[in-house]
C-alpha positions in Angstrom: 0.7 -6.7 -50.1 -1.9 -6.8 -52.9 -5.5 -7.8 -52.4 -4.9 -11.0 -54.4 -2.1 -12.1 -52.0 -4.2 -11.0 -49.0 -7.2 -13.0 -50.2 -5.0 -16.1 -50.7 -3.5 -15.7 -47.2 -7.0 -15.0 -45.7 -8.3 -18.2 -47.3 -5.4 -20.2 -45.9 -5.9 -18.8 -42.4 -9.6 -19.4 -42.6 -9.0 -23.1 -43.3 -6.5 -23.3 -40.5 -8.9 -21.6 -38.1 -11.7 -24.0 -39.2 -9.5 -27.1 -38.6 -8.3 -25.7 -35.2 -11.9 -25.0 -34.2 -12.9 -28.6 -35.1 -10.0 -29.9 -33.2 -11.2 -28.0 -30.1 -14.6 -29.5 -30.2 -16.2 -26.6 -32.0 -14.7 -23.8 -29.8 -14.1 -20.8 -32.0 -10.4 -20.0 -32.3 -10.8 -16.5 -33.7 -8.8 -14.2 -31.5 -6.6 -16.9 -30.1 -3.5 -16.6 -32.3 -0.5 -14.4 -31.6 -1.2 -12.1 -34.6 -4.8 -11.4 -33.4 -3.5 -8.5 -31.3 -3.1 -6.6 -34.7 -6.6 -7.6 -35.9 -9.1 -5.0 -37.1 -12.3 -6.8 -38.1 -13.6 -3.8 -39.9 -11.1 -4.2 -42.7 -11.2 -6.7 -45.6 -9.1 -9.8 -45.0 -8.6 -9.0 -41.3 -6.6 -12.1 -40.4 -4.3 -11.7 -43.4 -3.7 -8.1 -42.5 -3.1 -8.8 -38.8 -0.7 -11.7 -39.6 1.4 -9.6 -42.0 1.5 -6.6 -39.6 2.4 -8.9 -36.7 5.2 -10.6 -38.7 6.6 -7.2 -39.8 6.9 -6.1 -36.2 8.5 -9.4 -35.2 11.1 -9.1 -38.0 11.9 -5.6 -37.1 12.4 -6.5 -33.4 14.5 -9.5 -34.3 17.1 -7.5 -36.2 20.2 -7.2 -34.0 21.4 -3.7 -33.1 24.5 -2.6 -35.0 27.6 -2.8 -32.8 30.1 0.0 -32.9 33.3 -0.9 -34.7 36.3 -1.2 -32.4 38.7 1.7 -32.8 42.0 0.8 -34.4 45.3 1.6 -32.9 46.1 3.8 -35.9 43.0 5.9 -35.2 43.9 6.3 -31.6 47.5 7.4 -32.5 46.1 9.8 -35.1 43.8 11.4 -32.6 46.6 11.8 -30.1 48.8 13.4 -32.7 46.1 15.8 -33.8 45.3 16.8 -30.3 48.9 17.5 -29.4 49.4 19.6 -32.5 46.3 21.7 -31.7 47.7 22.3 -28.2 50.9 23.8 -29.6 
């Protein structure tokens, strides 16, 4: 993600945090979101970077594992034939 996109996302998250803080009677909401586990406050745009990293992990974990294709009857017959020929 480019700095321009990170800045836009950071600005959006800052507004959301501000509104949530006001709704909680002034209690700071920094560190209370799910993506905050990925936060590194020493970087520029820390919330934006944390959110994109958190979402990348969530997407990767959400992908279903590939299932093995069922073996066709023809493949089973071919294997049996190949094995019996090798035994001869």
